[in-house]
N, C-alpha and C positions, 0 to 999 in steps of 0.2 A: 616738268619743273612749272610748277603755274608762273602766271604772270607775277602774281603777290610773293612766289617765295623768291624769284629770281630780284624785283622791285627791294623786300628784306635785305635780301646779301649786300645789293647794292648803296643801299641806304646804312648797316652795319659797316661794310669797306670806310665809306664817307664818314661814318661820326671815329668812328678807328684812325683812319687820316689824320683828321684836326686833333686828336685828342697828342698821335706817336709826334709831338715837337720838338723830342731828345732833349738839347741842354735847355731850351727855353721851357722846358716843363722844370728842370730839376732845378734851374736859375733861377725862378720862381719861387720854388720851395726857397731856397736860402735866401731872398729877399725878404720875407717873412722875418728877419732877425735874430732867426734861431739858436744861427752856429756861435761858438766862444769869440769870434775873432767879435761878430756886431756886437755879442753882449757886452765886450771889451769896449767897445768904441761907445759905446752908450755909457757906461762909466765916466770914460774921460770926460764928455760929451758934462756930465751933470756933476762933475769936479769929486770925484769921488776914487777917482785913480788919475795917476800921470807917468810918464816916463822921461827919466833923464837922457839927455843927449850927452854920451861919451865922445871927447874931442878924437878919441883914435877909431872908435869902433860904431859910431853915431847910435841911433838907437839898441842896437842887438843886444849888449847885457842886461840891460833893462827892462826890454823884450821878452826875451828867455826869463827873468827872475819873474815879471809879473805874471805868465801865463804858464809858470812851473816844466819849464823845460831846462832837463840837465844840460850843462856843456858837455860832460859826457858823454852826449851821445853826437857830438859832433862828427862827423862823413864828410871826406873832402874828395868834390872829384874836377879832375883838371880838362875832360872832356866839356870841345863845346857844344854846349848840349842845352842853353837856359838862356834868358831872353837877353841875356847881360853877355852873351857870348863874345865879343869885342876882346871885355877884360879878361877871361878866366884863360888860364894856360895852364903847362906843367908850373913851370913855377907862380904863378898864381892861381892856385886851386879853388873853386867856388866851394863855399863851408853850406853845411847841410845839418838841422840840429832837427829835433822830432818828440814827441812825447807822442799819446796813445790815440788824441785827435788831433795835430797841430803841429806843421811841415814849417821852417823859418828859415829860408835862403839868405846866405850875405855875400857877396863879391867883395872883394879889396878894392877900394874905391870907386865904386860905384852907387850910384846914386838913389838907387830904393833896394828898399830889403821886399822879397819877393814870400810871401805867406799863402800857406794853402791850407783850406779845413775840411775835416769827414761831416759836412753839414750834415745834422740829426735829421733834417727831414729828407735829404735825400741824397747826390752826388757830391763831388769837391767843388768847392767855393773859394776865389781866387782873389788875393787882395796885393797891393803893394802899400807899403809906408815909405813918404822919402826921406833921406836923409838928407834932412835940414831942421835946426834946432825951429823948434815951436810952442807953444805954449799950450797950446789944444792939438797933440799929431791927429791924422787922418788916415785909418786904412783904409787904401781906396777901392771899392770891388773891383776887378774885371769885368773889362768891357766885353770880352769875348775873345780876345788874341790867345788869351793862356788856353782856347781848346784848343787853339789849331795843332797840339802835340798832346794836350788832358783830355780830347774826346773823340776816340777812334776804335778801331778793336782790340788796337792794346792796351785802352783802356774798362775792355767790357761794353766797348760803344756808348758809354755813358760819361757825363762829368770827371775823372778820377785822375788816379794816381799810379803814376807808374816808375820803376826803377829797370834803369839800361844796362845791358855790356855792351859793350863796342868797340871797333876795329879804332885804337887815336893814333891821329900821325903825332911828330913829335913837337908842334905847336896844339895838339888838343882836339885837331877837326878831326871828326871821323870819316873813316873810310866805308861810308854809307852804300856802296855797292856792294863791301864787302857782307853785308849784312849788318843785323842787331839783334839780341839776344833781348826778348824781357825776362825779368827775373823773379822770381816766386822761390818759394819753398820746395819745388819739384823740381827745380834747376841744378843741372847738375855745377857739382863746386869747380869745376876746375872750366866751366863757362864762365864763370861770375867774375865783375871788379872790374871788363875793360871800360877804362876811361878813369879807374877811380884809385887813390892813394886806399892802403893798406895795412894798418899798422896792428902786429898780435906774429901768433903764432898758429901753425897750422901742419898736419904731416901730407901736404899734397901741394902740388903747385897750382898757379890759379892767374887769369889774365890782368889782376891788378900791378900799378906799379910801372907799367911797361908800355914804350910807344914803340911803335911802328915807322921807322928810316921808309918805307915805301909799300905796296900792297903785297909785292915777292914774300916780304915773313911772314904775312898769313897764316901757313899752316907751321911751320913755328911757335909761332905765338898761340894757336888751336892746339898744340899741346901742351902748352904753358911752359914751354922752355926758354921763356923772354924774359919771364917770373921766375926762373928756379933757384935763384938763388934768392929769391925773397918770401921766404916760407916761414922764414923769422924775422922778420921785418919791425924794430919796435922803436926804429927810430928814425924820423924822416927828414933831417933835418940834410944831409946830403942832396936834398932835394929841391928845397924849398926852403924861405925865410918863415921858418914854423913857430919865430918869435911874434908873428904879424898878426897867430891867431890866437881865436883862445886857448887852445892849448894844440900841442904840440902833433900830435895821435890823428888817426879812422880807424876806432876799432874795429875791428873784423866782428868780434860780439854783437856790437849795435848793426852792421851791415848784414850780418845774418835777421838779426828780427826787421831791419827793415825792409827789408825783400817779401818778408811773410806781411809784415803789417799793411800796406800800399796795396797788395794784390786783397788782399783781406776787405782792404776797407772798401776795395770794387765792387765786390761778391755782395757786401753790404748793403750797400747802393745802389746797384741793381735789382736784388729783390725787394728794396724797396720800391723807386723808381715803379715797376715793371708793377706790382702788384695795385700801386694807388691808378696806377694807369688804367689796369682789368678793372679795378670796380667803380671806377666813373665814365668805362665803355658802359659794364652793365647798367648803371644807375640812368645814363644814357637813354640806352635803349626799351629800357622799363619805360621811362616817361613816355619813349616814341610809341610803343608797339603795348604795349602793355606788359600783360602775366609772360615772365622768363619763358623760354622752351628750356626743355634737357642740353639741347646742342649748345645754346648760349652759357648757360652755365657752365657746364662742360666745356668749353672755348676758355672761360675765365678760371676755371681751375687750372686748367692746364697752361694757360700765362702767370698763376702765380707760383705753381707747386714747381715748373723745373728749374726757377731759377732761384729756389728755394733748395731744392736738391744739390745745385751746386755749389749753395751755401754752406747747404750742411756738409759736404765735402771737404771745400777747403779750411772750416770750423773744424775739423778731424783731421787737419792736412795728411789729407788721402795725395798718397804720388810724391811723398817726402824723396827728396834725394838725401841719401843716408852722407851721413859728415866721414873725410876721407882719416878719422881721428879725433883725436882729442884738439880743439880748440880754445884757444885762451887771449885774452886780448889784456890789452897795456893799462887799462885805466880803470876805474871803479863803476863803468858804465853798468856790469854784468849785477853788481851790487845793488847800483843804484835802480835798475830797473825790477829785481826780482823782492826788495826791500815794499815793492809799494802796495803786495797782497793783491787781492785779501787771502785770507788763512783759514783754513776748516781748522775741529777741534783738536786735529792732528797735527797744526803746522804745515799741512800741506795744499800747496796754491797752485794756480794755472800758471804764473809766471816763473815758476820753477824751471831754471836750464841743466839741460842735459848736457854740452856741446861733446860727447863723446862719441856718436855715432848719428847723436839726432838732435833739434835744437831743444824743445822742452822733455824737461824730463815729463809730465804729461800729456801725452800728443793731443790738446783742445786748445783752440785758441782764446788768449785772456780779452781779446777783441770782444769778448761774450756779456763783458761787463760796461761795454762802453756803451756811451748815449747813443749814437748809432741806431747802436744794437736793440738797446731798450725800443725807440720811437719806430721800429719795425713796424708793420699793422700790423692787425691784430691773427689774422688768416695767414698772415706768412711765418711769425712767431707759435700760433697753435703749430705748423707744419712741422719745424723745425725742431719744436720740443716733442714731436710726437717718433721722429726719425729718431732725435738721439735718443731716447727710449728705446727704441725697437737696435738700437745700435748698443747701447751703453751694457744692455742685459741680456744681447747675445739672440734676439730674436732673428737677428739680421746680421751673416756672417758671412757676406758677399766679400769678396774677391776686394771689391775697392776699400775697404775698411780690414781689410786682414795685415795690414800692420799692426794693428791693437792687441794686444795680448787682451787674455781673460783679465790677469790682474789691471793692468791699465783700464779699461771700459767700467771694472768696479772702484777705480781710485778716481775716475776722473765721474762716472755717477756720483760719487761719496761727495767728492769736493763740491757738485754743482747743488747738489741738496744742501747744505750745511753753511753755503757761502752766498749763494743767486736764488731770492728769494721766489724769484718767478719758476725755478725750476721746481721745487716742493709746491708750488701754487700747478703748474700743469701736471704734478706727477702723484701729486698725492702726498707728497714729505713721504712717500715707501722709498 
């Protein structure tokens, strides 16, 4: 190897090391003011929007209304896995509300609301809102404390979101030495909901609604026997003061959607961040060294295509764990979620829920319509749409997509062509 080649490789490594700054890269993207919370704050500052302070719940009801987050999305987590953990317990769970882009956490008696958002320009961005009356309330960006939990291997090593199932003690403190489960749509039903309340019906046990008096109960907890009487839990009033919350429920259907959505956001964000870093690396190397080599271009392609392929797999719910039978929630969440569309000429939507053996009737994530997906770099979208076309037309029949029937593939492709202009652009409307 020539001296020049060695020097070139060292220089490339140095440039890449400078560019790969993890959270710094993503947080700089968020600082550009592109995310929904930053835009909403700007409207407050200009007097175009306002928040009302409620003496009971603070800004929570007004925030949910302003950001179009349904109350029916309420989920209740009693494990001490939040910044306000001292105020959280089985008798005082933390409430979580969400829509396609934003998550809001409320703790009874807590000094602030916790807000996170899927930033269209990159990973998750985190805010707090003080629960004190103010003429122009301020969503304060996180200075890095949230990333202690929200940037790790659990979030694909980018600032992101996560849903966890833990082994909770009687006061909500997790027995971390027993391990935790990072939940998404691939997680077995029996392993979900540890440390959470769950209301609704399902034909199987799970880890929700239960605590362990000691770590020695872990084996029974894993079998679901600790929650065996809770497969038809529509009333949580005997567990905590439900009247202290906006609704008395923690809807099982909202749980299932949340588990898919949080990790889906991470896959979108990682594909975005990795592509932007790879392209920045390419441009810097061209400025430094001139005409790019085939090796350089191949390296850049791999850095874009590998996370993009992971995105495609998650988008099509590859590896989804089957539901143990019909699942039904006690609130309007399922109807609220499905109502948002869009729908094709036949009335079909990627938001249509199955809830018999799988989450969605048509196994393709509704987040393909999200702002975060729309803002992906062109190179990522080109790859994703090409791969979707190969899979949905049957050109790719590999095992990882064997869960998609011929009818599934045809239906998903037709829905996308009818409801997503980008699909028509990439596929020629065919």
